[in-house]
Structures are given as C-alpha cells and as structure tokens.
C-alpha positions as CSV (number, residue, x, y, z in Angstrom):
1,X,-109.3,-7.1,-34.7
2,X,-109.1,-6.8,-38.3
3,X,-105.7,-6.4,-40.2
4,X,-105.9,-5.9,-43.4
5,X,-103.0,-7.8,-46.5
6,X,-103.7,-6.8,-49.7
7,X,-106.4,-5.4,-51.8
8,X,-107.7,-5.7,-55.4
9,X,-109.5,-4.0,-57.8
10,X,-112.5,-5.8,-59.7
11,X,-112.9,-4.5,-62.8
12,X,-112.5,-7.4,-65.3
13,X,-111.8,-11.1,-66.3
14,X,-108.3,-10.8,-65.2
15,X,-108.9,-9.2,-62.1
16,X,-111.4,-12.4,-61.2
17,X,-108.0,-14.2,-62.3
18,X,-106.3,-12.1,-59.4
19,X,-108.4,-12.1,-56.5
20,X,-108.9,-16.3,-56.8
21,X,-105.2,-16.4,-57.1
22,X,-104.7,-13.5,-53.9
23,X,-107.2,-16.4,-52.1
24,X,-105.8,-18.8,-52.4
25,X,-102.5,-17.8,-51.3
26,X,-103.4,-16.1,-48.2
27,X,-105.0,-19.9,-47.7
28,X,-102.1,-21.0,-48.0
29,X,-99.9,-19.1,-45.7
30,X,-103.1,-19.3,-43.1
31,X,-101.9,-22.8,-42.9
32,X,-105.5,-24.3,-44.1
33,X,-105.3,-28.2,-46.3
34,X,-106.1,-27.8,-50.2
35,X,-109.7,-28.5,-50.0
36,X,-110.6,-25.8,-47.5
37,X,-108.3,-23.2,-49.7
38,X,-109.9,-24.3,-52.5
39,X,-113.3,-23.8,-50.6
40,X,-112.1,-20.6,-49.9
41,X,-111.2,-18.9,-52.7
42,X,-114.0,-20.7,-54.5
43,X,-116.0,-18.7,-52.4
44,X,-114.8,-15.3,-52.9
45,X,-114.5,-16.0,-56.8
46,X,-118.4,-16.1,-56.4
47,X,-119.2,-12.7,-54.3
48,X,-116.6,-11.1,-57.2
49,X,-117.5,-11.9,-59.7
50,X,-121.3,-10.4,-59.1
51,X,-119.9,-7.4,-58.2
52,X,-117.7,-8.0,-61.9
53,X,-120.8,-8.1,-63.8
54,X,-123.3,-5.8,-61.6
55,X,-121.2,-3.1,-59.9
56,X,-119.3,-0.8,-60.5
57,X,-115.7,0.9,-58.4
58,X,-116.0,-2.8,-57.3
59,X,-112.6,-4.0,-54.8
60,X,-112.0,-6.9,-53.3
61,X,-109.6,-6.8,-49.3
62,X,-108.6,-9.9,-47.9
63,X,-107.8,-9.8,-44.2
64,X,-107.5,-11.6,-40.9
65,X,-109.1,-11.5,-38.0
66,X,-107.6,-12.1,-34.7
67,X,-109.7,-11.7,-32.0
68,X,-108.8,-13.7,-28.2
69,X,-111.1,-17.2,-28.8
70,X,-111.6,-17.0,-32.7
71,X,-109.7,-16.4,-36.0
72,X,-110.5,-16.6,-39.1
73,X,-109.8,-15.5,-43.3
74,X,-111.5,-12.7,-43.9
75,X,-112.8,-11.8,-47.9
76,X,-114.4,-8.1,-47.9
77,X,-116.1,-7.0,-51.1
78,X,-117.4,-3.8,-52.0
79,X,-118.6,-2.0,-54.4
80,X,-121.5,0.3,-55.4
81,X,-124.8,0.2,-57.6
82,X,-125.4,-3.6,-56.5
83,X,-127.8,-5.2,-55.0
84,X,-126.9,-8.5,-53.6
85,X,-131.0,-10.0,-52.9
86,X,-131.5,-12.8,-53.9
87,X,-128.1,-13.9,-55.5
88,X,-127.3,-17.2,-56.6
89,X,-123.2,-16.3,-56.3
90,X,-124.1,-15.0,-53.1
91,X,-125.9,-18.0,-51.8
92,X,-123.4,-20.1,-52.9
93,X,-121.1,-18.6,-51.3
94,X,-122.8,-19.2,-47.9
95,X,-123.0,-22.3,-48.3
96,X,-118.8,-22.9,-48.3
97,X,-117.5,-20.2,-45.2
98,X,-118.0,-20.3,-41.6
99,X,-120.4,-16.8,-41.6
100,X,-120.6,-13.9,-43.5
101,X,-121.9,-10.3,-43.3
102,X,-123.5,-7.7,-45.6
103,X,-123.7,-4.0,-44.5
104,X,-124.8,-0.4,-46.8
105,X,-123.5,2.3,-46.5
106,X,-124.8,5.2,-49.1
107,X,-124.1,3.4,-52.0
108,X,-121.4,0.8,-51.0
109,X,-121.9,-2.5,-50.8
110,X,-119.4,-4.9,-48.6
111,X,-119.9,-8.6,-48.4
112,X,-117.9,-9.7,-46.2
113,X,-117.0,-13.6,-45.9
114,X,-115.1,-15.8,-42.7
115,X,-112.9,-18.5,-43.3
116,X,-112.6,-20.3,-40.0
117,X,-108.4,-20.3,-38.8
118,X,-107.3,-23.9,-37.0
119,X,-107.2,-22.7,-33.1
120,X,-102.9,-23.9,-33.2
121,X,-102.6,-21.2,-35.7
122,X,-100.9,-18.6,-33.7
123,X,-100.8,-15.6,-35.8
124,X,-98.9,-11.9,-34.4
125,X,-98.3,-8.7,-35.9
126,X,-94.8,-10.4,-36.7
127,X,-96.3,-13.0,-39.1
128,X,-98.5,-10.0,-40.8
129,X,-96.0,-8.2,-41.5
130,X,-94.2,-11.2,-43.6
131,X,-97.5,-11.8,-44.9
132,X,-98.1,-8.0,-46.6
133,X,-94.5,-8.5,-47.7
134,X,-94.9,-11.3,-49.9
135,X,-97.9,-10.5,-51.3
136,X,-96.3,-7.2,-51.6
137,X,-93.0,-8.8,-53.1
138,X,-94.8,-11.5,-55.3
139,X,-94.3,-11.5,-58.4
140,X,-97.1,-10.8,-61.9
141,X,-98.6,-13.2,-62.9
142,X,-99.7,-11.9,-66.3
143,X,-98.5,-8.3,-68.0
144,X,-102.1,-7.1,-67.2
145,X,-101.1,-7.6,-63.6
146,X,-97.6,-5.6,-63.7
147,X,-99.2,-3.1,-66.0
148,X,-101.8,-3.2,-63.3
149,X,-99.5,-2.5,-60.3
150,X,-97.2,-0.2,-62.3
151,X,-100.8,2.2,-62.7
152,X,-101.4,2.2,-58.5
153,X,-97.6,3.2,-58.4
154,X,-98.5,6.1,-60.5
155,X,-101.5,7.3,-58.5
156,X,-99.8,6.8,-55.1
157,X,-96.5,9.0,-56.5
158,X,-99.4,11.6,-57.8
159,X,-101.0,11.5,-54.7
160,X,-97.1,13.0,-53.0
161,X,-96.6,15.0,-55.2
162,X,-99.6,17.0,-54.3
163,X,-99.0,17.0,-51.2
164,X,-95.5,18.2,-51.9
165,X,-97.2,20.8,-53.5
166,X,-99.9,21.8,-50.4
167,X,-97.1,21.5,-47.6
168,X,-94.9,24.4,-50.2
169,X,-97.7,27.0,-50.3
170,X,-98.2,26.3,-46.5
171,X,-95.4,27.1,-46.2
172,X,-94.4,30.0,-48.8
173,X,-98.2,31.6,-46.9
174,X,-96.4,31.2,-43.8
175,X,-93.3,33.5,-44.7
176,X,-93.9,37.2,-44.1
177,X,-92.5,38.0,-47.7
178,X,-94.0,38.0,-50.7
179,X,-92.5,34.5,-53.2
180,X,-93.5,33.4,-56.6
181,X,-92.1,32.2,-59.2
182,X,-92.6,33.1,-63.0
183,X,-92.7,31.1,-66.4
184,X,-89.6,31.6,-68.9
185,X,-92.3,34.3,-70.6
186,X,-91.9,36.5,-67.3
187,X,-95.6,35.2,-66.2
188,X,-96.5,34.5,-63.0
189,X,-96.6,30.5,-62.6
190,X,-97.2,30.7,-58.8
191,X,-97.5,33.4,-56.0
192,X,-98.4,33.3,-52.0
193,X,-101.4,34.7,-50.4
194,X,-98.9,37.5,-49.6
195,X,-98.8,39.2,-53.1
196,X,-102.3,39.5,-53.1
197,X,-103.0,41.1,-49.7
198,X,-100.7,43.5,-50.6
199,X,-101.8,44.2,-53.9
200,X,-105.0,43.2,-54.2
201,X,-104.6,41.6,-57.6
202,X,-104.6,38.3,-58.4
203,X,-102.2,36.1,-60.9
204,X,-104.4,36.6,-63.7
205,X,-104.3,40.7,-62.9
206,X,-101.0,40.9,-63.1
207,X,-100.0,39.6,-65.8
208,X,-102.3,41.0,-67.9
209,X,-101.4,44.4,-66.7
210,X,-97.6,43.2,-66.4
211,X,-97.5,44.6,-63.4
212,X,-98.1,48.2,-64.8
213,X,-100.7,49.3,-62.4
214,X,-98.4,48.2,-59.1
215,X,-95.2,49.0,-59.8
216,X,-94.2,52.8,-59.6
217,X,-94.0,54.9,-62.9
218,X,-90.4,55.7,-62.0
219,X,-89.6,52.2,-61.5
220,X,-90.9,50.3,-64.0
221,X,-88.4,49.9,-66.9
222,X,-86.4,47.9,-64.3
223,X,-88.8,45.8,-63.0
224,X,-89.7,45.4,-66.7
225,X,-85.9,44.1,-67.3
226,X,-86.1,41.7,-64.5
227,X,-90.1,40.1,-65.9
228,X,-87.4,39.7,-69.2
229,X,-84.5,38.3,-67.8
230,X,-82.3,39.6,-70.0
231,X,-79.6,39.2,-67.8
232,X,-75.6,37.4,-69.3
233,X,-75.7,33.7,-69.6
234,X,-73.5,33.0,-67.0
235,X,-75.5,35.5,-64.3
236,X,-76.7,33.1,-61.3
237,X,-79.5,35.7,-60.1
238,X,-81.5,39.5,-61.4
239,X,-81.8,42.1,-58.6
240,X,-83.3,45.1,-58.6
241,X,-85.2,47.6,-56.0
242,X,-89.0,49.3,-57.5
243,X,-91.7,50.9,-55.2
244,X,-94.9,48.5,-55.3
245,X,-98.2,50.4,-54.3
246,X,-100.5,49.3,-51.4
247,X,-104.5,47.9,-51.4
248,X,-105.1,49.9,-48.9
249,X,-102.9,53.1,-47.9
250,X,-102.7,53.6,-51.6
251,X,-99.2,54.5,-51.0
252,X,-96.3,53.2,-52.7
253,X,-93.5,51.2,-50.7
254,X,-89.9,50.4,-51.3
255,X,-89.2,46.7,-51.8
256,X,-86.5,44.4,-52.9
257,X,-86.8,42.1,-56.3
258,X,-84.7,39.4,-56.9
259,X,-84.9,36.3,-59.3
260,X,-83.0,33.5,-59.1
261,X,-83.0,30.0,-61.9
262,X,-83.9,26.8,-61.4
263,X,-82.4,24.2,-63.9
264,X,-82.8,20.5,-63.9
265,X,-80.1,18.2,-63.9
266,X,-79.1,19.0,-67.5
267,X,-78.8,22.2,-66.8
268,X,-81.6,23.4,-68.6
269,X,-83.8,26.4,-66.6
270,X,-87.4,25.4,-65.9
271,X,-88.5,29.1,-64.6
272,X,-87.6,31.2,-62.5
273,X,-87.8,31.7,-58.6
274,X,-88.5,35.0,-56.5
275,X,-89.1,37.1,-54.0
276,X,-90.0,40.7,-52.4
277,X,-88.9,41.9,-49.5
278,X,-90.5,45.1,-48.0
279,X,-87.2,47.6,-47.6
280,X,-89.3,51.1,-47.5
281,X,-87.9,51.2,-43.7
282,X,-84.4,51.1,-45.1
283,X,-84.7,53.1,-47.7
284,X,-86.5,55.9,-45.3
285,X,-83.5,55.4,-43.5
286,X,-80.3,56.1,-46.3
287,X,-82.9,59.0,-47.5
288,X,-83.3,60.2,-44.3
289,X,-79.4,59.8,-42.7
290,X,-77.3,59.6,-46.1
291,X,-75.0,62.7,-44.8
292,X,-74.8,61.5,-40.9
293,X,-71.6,60.0,-40.2
294,X,-73.5,59.0,-37.0
295,X,-75.6,56.3,-38.2
296,X,-73.8,55.0,-41.3
297,X,-72.7,51.9,-38.7
298,X,-76.4,51.0,-38.7
299,X,-77.2,51.3,-42.8
300,X,-74.3,49.2,-42.6
301,X,-75.8,46.8,-40.0
302,X,-79.4,46.6,-42.5
303,X,-77.3,46.0,-45.4
304,X,-76.0,43.0,-43.6
305,X,-79.4,42.3,-42.4
306,X,-80.6,42.3,-45.8
307,X,-78.1,39.6,-47.4
308,X,-78.0,37.4,-43.9
309,X,-82.1,37.7,-45.8
310,X,-81.0,36.4,-49.0
311,X,-78.9,33.6,-47.7
312,X,-81.8,32.3,-45.5
313,X,-84.3,32.2,-48.6
314,X,-82.0,30.7,-50.8
315,X,-81.3,28.0,-48.0
316,X,-84.9,27.7,-47.7
317,X,-85.0,27.0,-51.6
318,X,-82.5,24.8,-51.2
319,X,-83.7,23.1,-48.3
320,X,-87.5,22.3,-49.6
321,X,-86.0,20.6,-53.2
322,X,-84.0,18.7,-50.4
323,X,-87.1,17.1,-48.2
324,X,-89.2,16.7,-51.8
325,X,-86.0,14.4,-53.1
326,X,-85.8,12.4,-49.1
327,X,-89.7,12.1,-49.3
328,X,-89.8,10.5,-52.6
329,X,-86.2,8.4,-52.4
330,X,-87.5,7.4,-48.7
331,X,-91.1,5.9,-50.0
332,X,-89.8,4.4,-53.3
333,X,-85.7,4.1,-53.5
334,X,-85.0,3.2,-50.1
335,X,-88.0,0.6,-49.4
336,X,-87.8,-1.2,-52.6
337,X,-84.1,-2.7,-52.5
338,X,-85.0,-2.6,-48.7
339,X,-88.3,-5.1,-49.4
340,X,-86.2,-7.3,-51.6
341,X,-83.1,-7.7,-49.0
342,X,-85.5,-9.1,-46.7
343,X,-87.5,-11.5,-48.9
344,X,-84.5,-13.1,-50.2
345,X,-82.5,-13.4,-47.4
346,X,-85.3,-15.0,-45.8
347,X,-86.0,-17.4,-49.4
348,X,-82.0,-18.0,-48.8
349,X,-83.0,-19.2,-44.7
350,X,-86.4,-21.1,-45.4
351,X,-85.5,-22.8,-49.2
352,X,-81.5,-24.0,-48.8
353,X,-80.8,-24.3,-45.3
354,X,-79.1,-27.7,-45.7
355,X,-76.7,-26.4,-48.4
356,X,-75.8,-23.7,-46.0
357,X,-73.4,-23.9,-43.5
358,X,-73.6,-22.4,-39.6
359,X,-72.0,-19.9,-40.3
360,X,-73.2,-18.1,-42.5
361,X,-77.1,-19.0,-42.0
362,X,-76.1,-16.6,-39.0
363,X,-75.0,-14.3,-42.3
364,X,-78.1,-14.0,-43.5
365,X,-80.0,-14.3,-39.8
366,X,-78.1,-10.5,-39.3
367,X,-79.1,-9.2,-43.3
368,X,-82.5,-9.8,-42.2
369,X,-82.5,-8.6,-39.1
370,X,-80.7,-5.6,-40.3
371,X,-83.5,-4.9,-42.9
372,X,-85.9,-5.0,-40.2
373,X,-84.1,-2.7,-38.7
374,X,-84.0,-0.3,-41.6
375,X,-87.4,-1.0,-42.9
376,X,-89.0,0.3,-39.0
377,X,-86.6,3.2,-39.5
378,X,-87.8,4.5,-42.6
379,X,-91.2,3.7,-41.6
380,X,-90.5,6.5,-38.6
381,X,-88.4,9.1,-40.0
382,X,-91.5,9.0,-42.6
383,X,-94.0,9.5,-39.5
384,X,-92.4,12.6,-38.5
385,X,-91.9,14.3,-41.7
386,X,-95.5,13.4,-41.9
387,X,-96.4,15.2,-38.6
388,X,-96.8,19.1,-40.2
389,X,-98.4,21.9,-39.1
390,X,-100.7,22.0,-42.5
391,X,-102.3,18.3,-41.1
392,X,-103.8,20.1,-37.3
393,X,-107.3,19.5,-37.8
394,X,-108.9,20.9,-34.2
395,X,-111.8,19.6,-33.3
396,X,-113.8,19.2,-30.1
397,X,-113.2,15.4,-29.0
398,X,-113.2,13.5,-26.1
399,X,-110.0,11.8,-24.8
400,X,-111.1,9.1,-23.3
401,X,-112.6,7.7,-26.4
402,X,-108.8,8.4,-28.2
403,X,-107.5,6.8,-25.5
404,X,-109.6,3.8,-25.4
405,X,-109.0,3.6,-29.6
406,X,-105.3,3.8,-28.6
407,X,-105.5,1.0,-25.8
408,X,-107.2,-1.1,-28.7
409,X,-104.6,-0.5,-31.3
410,X,-101.7,-2.0,-28.7
411,X,-105.0,-4.4,-27.8
412,X,-101.9,-7.5,-28.3
413,X,-98.5,-5.4,-26.2
414,X,-100.6,-5.3,-23.4
415,X,-102.3,-8.9,-23.3
416,X,-98.1,-9.9,-24.2
417,X,-97.1,-8.3,-21.4
418,X,-100.0,-8.9,-19.0
419,X,-100.1,-5.4,-18.2
420,X,-102.5,-3.4,-15.8
421,X,-103.6,0.3,-17.5
422,X,-105.5,2.2,-14.8
423,X,-107.5,5.2,-16.4
424,X,-108.8,8.4,-14.4
425,X,-112.0,10.4,-16.2
426,X,-110.5,12.4,-19.4
427,X,-112.3,16.2,-20.4
428,X,-112.8,16.7,-24.0
429,X,-110.4,19.8,-25.3
430,X,-109.3,21.2,-29.3
431,X,-107.3,18.8,-30.8
432,X,-106.2,16.8,-33.9
433,X,-107.7,13.1,-33.2
434,X,-105.5,11.2,-35.0
435,X,-102.2,13.4,-33.6
436,X,-103.4,12.8,-29.8
437,X,-103.9,9.0,-30.6
438,X,-100.3,9.1,-31.9
439,X,-99.4,10.7,-29.0
440,X,-101.1,8.5,-26.0
441,X,-99.4,5.5,-28.6
442,X,-96.6,6.2,-28.5
443,X,-95.7,6.7,-24.5
444,X,-97.7,4.1,-23.5
445,X,-96.0,2.0,-26.1
446,X,-92.4,3.5,-24.6
447,X,-94.4,2.4,-21.5
448,X,-94.6,-1.5,-21.7
449,X,-91.4,-1.3,-24.2
450,X,-89.3,0.2,-21.0
451,X,-91.1,-2.6,-19.0
452,X,-89.4,-4.9,-15.9
453,X,-88.8,-8.7,-17.2
454,X,-90.1,-9.9,-13.5
455,X,-92.7,-7.8,-12.8
456,X,-96.2,-6.7,-14.5
457,X,-96.1,-3.0,-16.3
458,X,-98.5,-0.8,-13.9
459,X,-99.4,2.7,-15.9
460,X,-101.7,5.0,-14.9
461,X,-102.8,7.7,-16.5
462,X,-104.2,10.9,-14.7
463,X,-104.8,14.7,-15.2
464,X,-105.2,18.1,-13.5
465,X,-107.4,20.1,-15.1
466,X,-106.8,24.1,-14.9
467,X,-108.8,27.7,-16.0
468,X,-107.0,27.0,-19.4
469,X,-104.6,24.1,-19.6
470,X,-104.7,20.4,-18.9
471,X,-102.4,17.9,-17.5
472,X,-101.7,14.7,-18.2
473,X,-99.7,12.2,-16.8
474,X,-98.8,9.3,-17.3
475,X,-97.0,6.5,-14.8
476,X,-95.5,3.5,-14.8
477,X,-93.1,0.9,-13.2
478,X,-90.2,0.3,-15.2
479,X,-86.8,0.5,-15.3
480,X,-87.2,4.3,-15.6
481,X,-84.0,6.3,-16.4
482,X,-81.5,9.1,-15.3
483,X,-82.8,12.5,-15.6
484,X,-79.3,13.8,-16.5
485,X,-80.4,12.2,-19.6
486,X,-83.9,13.9,-19.9
487,X,-82.5,16.6,-22.9
488,X,-81.4,14.1,-24.7
489,X,-85.2,12.1,-25.1
490,X,-87.3,14.3,-26.9
491,X,-84.7,14.7,-30.0
492,X,-84.0,12.7,-32.6
493,X,-82.8,9.9,-33.0
494,X,-81.5,9.7,-29.0
495,X,-81.4,6.4,-27.3
496,X,-80.7,6.0,-24.0
497,X,-80.9,2.0,-24.2
498,X,-79.2,-0.4,-27.1
499,X,-81.2,-1.7,-29.8
500,X,-79.8,-5.4,-28.7
501,X,-82.0,-5.1,-25.6
502,X,-84.9,-2.9,-26.1
503,X,-85.7,-2.2,-30.5
504,X,-86.8,0.8,-31.1
505,X,-85.5,4.0,-33.8
506,X,-85.2,6.5,-30.8
507,X,-88.1,8.8,-33.1
508,X,-91.1,7.7,-31.3
509,X,-90.7,10.9,-28.6
510,X,-89.4,13.3,-31.1
511,X,-92.9,12.6,-33.1
512,X,-94.5,13.2,-29.3
513,X,-92.9,16.6,-28.9
514,X,-93.9,17.7,-32.3
515,X,-97.2,17.0,-31.8
516,X,-97.4,18.6,-28.4
517,X,-95.9,21.5,-30.3
518,X,-97.9,21.3,-33.1
519,X,-101.0,22.0,-30.4
520,X,-99.5,25.0,-28.4
521,X,-98.3,22.8,-25.7
522,X,-95.5,21.1,-23.6
523,X,-94.1,18.1,-22.8
524,X,-91.2,17.3,-20.1
525,X,-91.1,13.7,-17.8
526,X,-89.1,13.0,-14.8
527,X,-87.6,9.0,-13.1
528,X,-85.0,7.6,-11.5
529,X,-83.5,4.3,-12.5
530,X,-85.1,0.9,-11.9
531,X,-88.3,3.1,-10.2
532,X,-89.8,3.4,-13.5
533,X,-90.5,7.4,-15.1
534,X,-93.4,9.9,-15.2
535,X,-94.6,11.9,-18.6
536,X,-96.7,15.0,-18.0
537,X,-98.5,16.7,-21.1
538,X,-99.3,20.4,-20.9
539,X,-102.2,21.1,-23.6
540,X,-104.8,24.0,-24.0
541,X,-108.8,23.5,-23.2
542,X,-109.2,25.2,-26.2
543,X,-106.9,26.5,-29.2
C-alpha cells in the first residue's frame, strides 16, 4: 500500500534542489543513517535531473510503501516525452537503491525508486499524518519555493471557486423558477436553464433584443425600468409584474419579476440577482373572481404564499453565500491555524521537554489532542459538504470489487483488531463507485471502532436480492446500542459514546445517510447493548 507524503514539480534547477532536500528529509524521518539519506537523495536527484533536462511536465512524489514484511521509502518521478532507455543518470540511480520499476502509460513515464527501511521501524497512519504535516508546514528554503507554494495555493482556490460555481448552477437549475443575474448596465450575465426552456432564447439573444421578443408590449415599459434599475438609492429590491411569451404555446403568461442588489463589504454594488416566478394562475383567479367576496380569503392566501416564496428565495441566496464562505474558511482559514497549533505544540514537547514542568507538559498534550480532534472534525465536515447530487456518477459496478477495495483501505485497522470479516457474494448495481466505497468504509470502520476489548471483531456482510432492490446487511458482535437512540444515530454531530473512549466526530453515519439518499435508497440499524449491531442498506438495482 503506497502512502503519498509530498509532491514536487520539476521545472528547473531550483526544483532539483528542493527535490534533493525533501528526499533527505524523508530518509531522515524514516530513521536512515546520514550516509543512507545521502544515497537515497542522490538517486532521486539523478532521475529528477533527467526529467527536467529531457522531459516535460515532470514531478516527483515521495511516498512510503507499508507492506506486511517489507517497508520502503519510495520516490516516483513522472514526466512526458522522455525516454529512459540508456540513461546514465538512471543507471547510476539503480545501483543506489534496493529496487526500482519503470512504467509507461500513454505519454507518461514513471520511474519508482525503492529504499528499504530498518525492520524495527514502525510506520502507522499517525506517523504518516505527522510526516505530511511536517512537509506541509516546513519553512520555505528560498523565495522561489515561497512563490511556488503561493502559486499552488492560488490554483487550489481557483479549483474550489469553479466547484462552487458548478454547485450554484446545479442548485438554480433544480429549482422550478427562472433565476438570473444582471450587470450594472442591465445585461444578463447568468441565467439558469429554466429561462431558455421557457423563452427559447439564449442570454446573448435576450441582451441583443432587450427582451422585446419575450415581454408583452403592454408590459415592456415597466419591465425596461426594471432592467435599467431606475429606483431610489435606498431601495433594497425592485418588483414588477409582466407577461412572458412561452416558446411552444406562443401564449403569454404572467410572471412576478424581482431584483435584489448584491453588494460587497464596503456597500459597493456588484450586480443584481433576480428571479421570475410564474403567477399566471393567480392572475387568472384575480381577474375572474375579482368581485367574488366568497373567494377573497383564497386570494389573500395566494398573496401570503407569494410572500413566503419571496422570503425563501432570499434565504436561499443568503444560505448559498454562507456556504461558499464556510467552504473557504474550512479549507483555509480554519485548517491553517490548526496545523500550526499542532506543529508548535508537538515542537515544544519534543524540543523543550526538559525545560517545562509536568503540568505544562500536560497542558501542551491537551492542546495537541484538541488540535487533532479539530482537524478531524474539519475534515469530516468537508467530506459531508462534498457529498452532493451533482457529483453522483451512476455506473454499473461490481459491489464485490468495491467492498474488497474498502477492506484494503482498512487493512491496518483490521490487522490490529485481528478482525474476521465474512462476505457473501454481492451483485452488480447502478451506483457511484466512490460514494459506495465511502459508505462501506464508514460502516465497517464503525464496527471495528466499537468492538469489544476482550473479543475479536466478527463482521458478516450478507445480502438479499428483490425484484428492484438490493438489501445489504452488515452485522457485528461489538458493543451494540440501545434502539431508543436510533433516531439520533444518522444525524449530524450525534454520538452515543464519549470521545474519551471512542474517537470520532459524529459525522460518519450522517454521511452514510446522505449517500444512500442520493442513491434513492434507505438505511437503518438494529441492535442491543453488548450484543452487536446490524446495519441494513436498501439500494435500487437500476437508477
């Protein structure tokens, strides 16, 4: 099992220096002698130099290979358009390491260099996380590296912005109303699919005609005022009623049009957010039953529903902005200080242990433990927020392969617990493979975590196939639970046990419920205290 630690792009001599330094650091962390550190770093430098001089888009990935009997530190150098045949640098590097491999996929060629670790060296997931944090928080060795890190951070932020924009588009396309935004000149800059489906015109066409081909002639003057924002400076929203022509029926339907300003932190107007709600049925009722007092209460109710809809739209826009802000804070502003607290706490414990009294050491250990819990909570929150409908990619997948991949991911924990896992053959279904693997992983991890101290975990995975659905049962012999707490188990931040005895954030089963819901299925559980638990997952065979 290969565990990646750090990646270095290979473009120039400065990157070569950085690759050598990182290789030396990994060898030092792995407990190798100074001569062995130099040998490994030299081998990596030779292959990296050839990738820089003769390849394209090269990069180095430093990893740890933790197998049952053999452990290695591994350097993988990958580049394009570079032949490694008869390469003096590679030939020299081969003699410096224990083993190597060369693979070519398409245009990419990868050279993997393996250097064996001492048999007594123990490597677990905690140590791997500590090494990753050490590489991540290590000070830059030069202004070049600092600029390089900032550039990579900007690329990550750009990717997150694109994902947020895609989320917003998916959300607005799902709502059965027309949502759009206008620049300060009254031109469309965004519209969801409902606008084109109703009018049959694109954003460019509507901007060119100023909506004249869509809006009823009798309502156009009022609508044009809406586009040009001719309102008082203090107004918070603009509303108007107009008739829009449907592309297929060639008839006009009444709509409520509304615009709300979006401003920056300084109160400067950025653009306008608007929506068009079909109120044709309401207008017909108003015109037909205007003088019918018996139906005036129904008319009032329609107006109240209209107000409620407007409030919901405003709340939706506000919630979307808060979600984007949270994603940014969670991915950057929260994780960075937590990493620093963890790093400096550990640094003080290791470097100044002889200068700190026992009470101070206890405080530092408590702070380090709290930072680790906060890091896990942020990680699980991001995992929960990233399980979205837009990400579901249904394919016909073999569940046997998926659950075997899951067990491989949990191999270390299974071995440490000496767990026995029995799996009945599973069929193939339409599902998102990565989400189903996460579903299996969370539940089996849950069974391993809540196992009894004096008894080896026994986990059974069985299934029952119906005409249209598959039922999967995951049964364990762990500590179980009182079924009166079942309604709490699949909700956010709900834990039945204290964090002192069982680690966790209370998000694992909430993520499971969200994944199953996105697959149009159901999940529940049954059990008794000290008699184990059984999770039942129901999934459609075809989506």
